[in-house]
C-alpha positions in Angstrom: 47.7 115.3 74.1 50.1 115.1 77.0 51.5 111.2 77.5 50.1 110.9 81.1 46.7 112.1 79.9 46.6 109.4 77.3 47.7 106.8 80.2 45.0 107.9 82.4 42.4 107.7 79.6 43.7 104.1 79.0 43.4 103.0 82.5 39.8 104.7 82.7 38.8 102.5 79.8 40.0 99.4 81.2 38.1 100.1 84.5 34.7 101.0 82.4 34.8 98.3 79.7 34.7 95.1 81.7 33.2 91.6 81.2 29.8 90.9 82.7 27.7 87.7 83.0 24.1 88.6 83.3 22.6 92.0 83.8 25.0 94.1 86.0 22.2 95.4 88.5 21.2 91.8 90.0 25.1 91.0 89.2 26.1 93.9 91.4 23.8 92.9 94.1 25.2 89.2 93.8 28.6 90.7 94.0 27.7 92.5 97.2 26.2 89.5 98.9 29.4 87.6 97.7 31.5 90.0 99.5 29.6 89.6 102.6 29.2 85.9 102.5 33.0 85.4 102.0 33.9 87.6 105.1 31.9 85.2 106.9 33.4 82.0 105.5 36.4 81.7 108.2 33.9 81.2 111.1 32.1 78.2 109.8 28.7 79.0 110.3 25.7 78.6 108.3 23.7 81.6 106.8 20.7 82.4 108.8 19.5 85.4 107.1 20.4 87.9 104.2 18.8 91.5 104.0 19.2 94.0 101.3 18.5 97.4 101.5 18.9 98.8 97.9 18.3 102.2 96.0 15.3 102.5 93.8 17.2 102.2 90.7 18.9 99.1 91.6 15.3 97.6 92.4 13.9 98.8 89.0 16.7 97.4 87.1 16.7 93.9 88.9 13.0 92.9 88.9 12.4 91.8 85.3 15.5 90.5 84.0 16.5 86.7 83.6 19.4 85.6 85.6 21.9 83.5 83.5 21.9 79.7 83.9 19.1 79.4 86.2 15.8 80.1 84.1 14.8 82.6 86.7 14.1 86.1 87.2 14.7 88.9 89.6 16.8 89.3 92.6 16.2 86.3 94.9 18.0 83.8 92.8 21.1 86.2 92.2 21.1 87.0 95.9 21.3 83.3 96.9 23.7 82.5 94.2 26.0 85.2 95.4 25.8 84.0 98.8 26.6 80.4 97.8 29.5 81.1 95.7 30.9 83.7 97.9 33.8 84.5 95.1 33.8 88.5 95.0 37.2 88.2 93.3 35.2 87.4 90.0 33.8 90.9 89.8 30.9 91.1 87.5 31.3 87.4 86.4 30.3 86.5 89.8 27.6 84.3 88.5 29.5 82.6 85.8 30.0 78.7 86.1 28.1 77.7 89.0 27.5 73.9 89.4 24.2 72.0 90.0 25.0 71.5 93.8 25.4 75.4 94.1 22.2 76.1 92.3 20.2 73.7 94.5 21.7 75.1 97.6 20.7 78.6 96.4 17.2 77.6 95.5 17.0 76.1 99.0 18.0 79.4 100.6 15.3 81.1 98.8 12.7 78.5 99.5 13.6 79.0 103.1 12.7 82.5 103.3 16.3 83.8 104.4 16.0 86.8 102.0 14.6 90.0 102.8 14.7 92.7 100.4 13.9 96.3 101.1 14.2 100.0 99.5 16.8 102.0 101.2 15.3 104.8 103.3 17.0 108.3 103.0 19.0 110.1 100.4 21.4 107.7 99.0 23.3 107.4 95.6 21.0 105.9 92.7 23.5 103.0 92.7 23.4 101.7 96.4 23.6 98.1 97.6 23.8 97.2 101.4 23.7 93.6 102.2 23.8 92.3 105.8 24.3 88.5 106.5 23.8 86.9 109.7 25.1 83.3 110.3 24.3 80.4 113.0 27.3 81.3 115.2 26.0 85.0 116.0 28.3 86.5 113.3 27.2 89.6 110.8 28.7 91.0 107.8 27.6 94.1 106.0 28.9 94.9 102.7 28.1 98.1 100.6 28.5 98.8 96.9 28.0 102.4 95.8 28.3 104.6 93.1 29.7 101.9 90.7 28.6 98.4 90.2 32.2 96.8 91.6 33.0 99.8 94.1 33.1 98.3 97.5 32.6 101.1 99.8 32.6 99.4 103.1 32.8 96.0 104.6 32.1 95.5 108.3 32.3 92.1 110.1 30.8 91.9 113.7 31.1 95.7 113.9 34.6 95.9 113.0 35.4 97.8 109.6 37.4 95.7 107.4 37.7 97.9 104.4 36.7 101.5 103.5 37.1 104.0 101.0 36.6 107.6 101.5 33.4 109.4 101.7 34.0 111.0 98.3 35.2 107.7 96.6 34.8 107.3 92.9 35.0 104.4 90.7 38.5 103.7 91.1 38.9 103.3 94.8 37.6 99.8 95.3 40.2 98.7 92.6 43.0 100.9 94.1 42.5 99.0 97.3 42.9 95.6 95.5 46.1 97.0 93.8 44.5 96.9 90.4 47.0 97.9 87.7 44.3 99.9 86.1 43.5 102.0 88.8 44.0 105.8 88.3 42.5 109.4 88.5 39.1 110.0 86.7 39.7 112.0 83.5 36.9 114.6 82.9 36.4 114.0 79.1 35.4 116.4 76.5 34.2 115.8 73.0 37.5 117.0 71.6 39.5 114.7 73.9 37.4 111.6 72.8 37.9 112.4 69.3 41.4 113.0 69.6 42.4 110.1 71.6 40.4 107.7 69.3 41.7 109.1 66.1 45.4 109.9 67.0 46.5 107.1 69.6 48.9 104.5 68.5 46.9 101.5 67.2 49.1 99.2 69.2 47.7 101.0 72.4 44.1 100.9 71.9 43.7 97.6 69.9 42.5 96.3 73.2 39.0 97.4 72.4 38.5 94.4 69.9 38.1 92.3 72.8 34.8 94.0 73.5 33.9 93.3 69.8 34.7 89.5 70.1 33.2 88.8 73.5 29.9 90.7 72.4 29.9 89.2 68.7 29.8 85.9 70.4 26.8 86.6 72.5 25.0 87.9 69.5 25.9 84.5 67.4 24.6 82.5 70.4 21.6 84.5 70.5 20.7 83.7 66.7 21.1 80.2 67.2 18.4 80.0 69.9 15.3 81.3 70.9 15.9 84.4 73.7 13.6 86.9 75.1 11.2 88.5 72.1 13.6 87.3 69.6 14.1 90.8 67.9 17.2 90.0 66.4 15.7 86.6 64.7 12.7 88.4 63.7 14.6 90.9 61.6 16.3 87.8 59.9 13.1 85.9 59.6 11.1 85.8 56.3 8.6 88.4 57.3 11.5 90.7 58.6 13.2 90.4 55.2 10.1 90.8 53.3 9.3 94.1 54.7 12.8 95.5 56.3 15.2 94.0 53.6 18.4 92.6 53.8 20.9 95.4 54.2 23.7 96.9 56.1 21.2 98.5 58.4 19.0 95.7 59.0 22.3 93.4 59.6 23.6 95.7 62.3 20.3 96.0 63.7 19.8 92.2 64.0 23.1 91.7 65.5 22.8 94.2 68.4 19.3 93.2 69.3 20.1 89.6 69.2 23.0 90.0 71.9 20.5 91.9 74.0 17.7 89.3 73.5 20.0 86.6 75.1 21.3 88.7 77.8 18.0 90.2 78.9 16.5 86.6 78.9 19.2 85.2 81.2 21.3 83.2 78.6 24.6 81.9 79.9 26.4 84.5 77.7 29.3 87.0 79.1 29.4 90.4 77.4 31.8 93.3 77.6 30.0 96.0 79.5 30.5 99.7 79.3 30.0 102.2 82.2 28.3 99.5 84.2 25.9 98.1 81.7 26.1 95.3 79.3 23.5 96.7 77.2 25.4 99.8 76.7 28.6 97.6 75.9 26.5 95.8 73.4 25.1 98.7 71.8 28.4 100.6 71.8 30.2 98.1 70.1 28.0 95.5 67.6 26.5 98.3 65.3 29.8 99.6 64.7 31.5 96.1 64.3 28.9 95.0 61.8 28.8 98.1 59.7 32.8 97.7 59.7 32.6 94.3 58.6 29.9 94.9 56.0 31.7 97.8 54.4 35.1 95.7 54.6 37.0 98.7 56.3 40.4 98.4 57.3 41.4 97.1 60.7 42.6 100.4 61.7 39.4 102.1 60.9 37.4 99.4 62.7 39.6 99.9 65.8 39.6 103.5 66.0 35.8 103.5 65.3 35.0 101.0 68.3 37.3 103.1 70.5 35.6 106.5 69.7 32.2 104.8 70.4 33.1 103.2 73.6 35.0 106.4 74.9 31.9 108.6 73.8 29.9 106.5 76.1 32.2 106.7 78.9 32.1 110.4 78.5 28.4 111.0 78.3 27.9 108.5 81.3 30.4 110.7 83.4 27.8 113.5 83.2 24.6 111.3 83.5 25.7 109.0 86.3 25.5 105.3 86.7 21.8 104.7 86.9 19.0 107.3 85.9 15.5 107.6 84.3 17.1 107.8 81.0 17.4 104.7 79.0 21.0 103.6 78.7 20.5 102.8 74.9 20.0 106.7 74.1 23.8 107.1 75.5 25.2 104.0 73.9 23.5 104.5 70.5 25.0 107.8 70.4 28.4 106.4 70.7 27.5 104.0 68.0 26.3 107.0 65.7 29.8 108.4 66.2 31.6 105.4 65.3 29.4 104.8 62.2 29.8 108.4 61.0 33.7 107.8 61.4 33.5 104.7 59.3 31.3 106.3 56.5 34.4 108.9 56.2 32.9 111.6 58.2 34.9 114.5 59.5 35.0 115.6 63.0 32.3 118.0 62.4 30.1 115.5 60.9 30.5 113.1 63.9 29.4 116.3 66.0 26.5 116.6 63.7 25.5 112.9 64.3 25.6 113.4 68.1 23.4 116.4 67.9 21.0 114.4 65.7 20.7 111.7 68.4 20.2 114.4 71.0 17.6 116.0 69.1 15.8 112.7 68.7 16.2 110.2 71.5 16.3 112.6 74.7 13.8 111.4 77.0 13.4 107.9 76.5 12.6 106.2 79.6 14.4 103.3 81.5 11.8 101.1 83.0 14.1 98.6 84.3 16.1 95.9 82.8 14.0 93.1 81.0 13.7 90.9 77.7 11.9 94.0 75.8 15.2 96.2 76.3 16.1 94.7 72.9 13.2 96.8 71.3 14.8 100.0 72.6 18.2 99.0 71.6 16.7 98.6 68.3 15.2 101.9 68.3 18.5 103.6 69.3 20.5 101.8 66.8 18.1 102.7 64.1 18.2 106.4 65.2 22.1 105.9 65.1 22.0 105.1 61.6 19.7 107.8 60.6 21.4 110.3 62.4 24.9 109.2 60.8 23.5 109.5 57.1 22.0 112.9 57.7 25.2 114.0 59.1 27.1 113.1 56.1 24.7 114.9 54.0 25.6 117.9 56.2 22.1 117.8 58.0 21.9 118.5 61.7 19.3 119.6 64.3 20.1 123.2 65.1 20.5 125.1 68.3 16.9 126.6 67.1 15.3 123.3 67.7 14.6 121.9 71.3 17.8 121.0 73.7 20.2 121.1 71.1 23.0 123.8 71.5 25.8 125.0 69.0 28.2 123.6 71.1 28.5 119.8 71.2 29.5 119.3 74.9 26.7 121.6 75.9 24.3 119.5 74.0 25.4 116.5 75.8 25.1 118.4 79.1 21.5 119.2 78.2 20.9 115.7 77.4 22.6 114.4 80.5 20.8 117.1 82.8 17.4 115.9 81.7 18.1 112.4 82.4 19.9 112.9 85.7 17.8 115.7 87.2 14.7 116.7 85.3 13.4 113.2 85.0 13.7 112.1 88.8 10.1 112.2 89.3 9.6 110.3 86.2 12.0 107.8 87.7 9.9 107.5 91.0 6.9 107.0 89.1 8.0 104.3 86.8 9.1 102.3 89.9 5.6 103.2 91.6 3.9 101.8 88.4 6.2 98.6 88.4 5.7 97.7 92.0 2.0 98.2 92.3 0.7 96.5 89.2 -1.4 93.9 91.1 -2.8 96.4 93.6 
């Protein structure tokens, strides 16, 4: 692999594997709001109204999830806090460390009816957030984040464009405008590239991935000491869970991963390392591999390479799938963890490919019905399938091209998976949102 390509992949990983406090969809909305609110600060007026025009997928993923440190669910409090904090430089940690006064100010803003949330009309990207803020002095600011959770496409103050990336902007544009040292071109990955990078790069150049393991394991440990969401992680370790599921390498990695998701989706004040715009994807790409590595007492090098393999595989699949879709992100992330676990089992490149094909033959089609506490159940399903797929792969068992959507070629199998989630399930996506928004009709 050419040196420049290696460096570009490293930069891309740094852009895609980022700390995030809270579910990334409401946080991205809060971040967009913070951009607009920050632009109005020099005028000194008070916020009079906040209008949001959001894509359907943003609405779906922000409706039922807890907002960290608030004990509240959904977009209004996230929007209000974004406006009050007004610190866009914090990125996906914009909702981290607000004080009691800011919280009360945000609740007052909500209670006064200043926030109007609408579905964006017309053909927009699945990740589209437009926030318009008007102040008491007659000034307005409009901020738009599109395609990626931190990618500021446009900021207009009183009709004057302040910042704008091109019509074909990608994830790197917003960071380029901020002179981000990790900005760089998007590298279109393949399975061969992912495997080669993860298994052959000098360890000192990829060991930064352990930061994801540290951050996400802290979230899991925090969760296991409390009672969050549906308590899936704690249930697996409970007396009943141990009685029927046992206490094994498998149940320990299952508990660890679902526990972090329990806390995050319930709005616990935890920061996790996200992957491709999703904290749950970051958790699921990292913790099963970390837990397996620690349980099996593998070397530090094996652990780092497995973590990198898993996380980069997720980035690769998400390149094809897109930021948001009707396909549950745990399908993608657990496919990454299946790769990492198979590697730690001593699997060859071929066997890692088998594990991926087994995942495609199993979980393809699992719907995303928004971010919420029950996501930990889906994460558990994904991680369970990852372990099963890895063991089958080690025994030279693989779903063949005669079966369903799996192809002989590993990249084509991933193409088939992502085309179903990205294209074929669009009507499913619309119907899921309709159900979610009409339950009380």
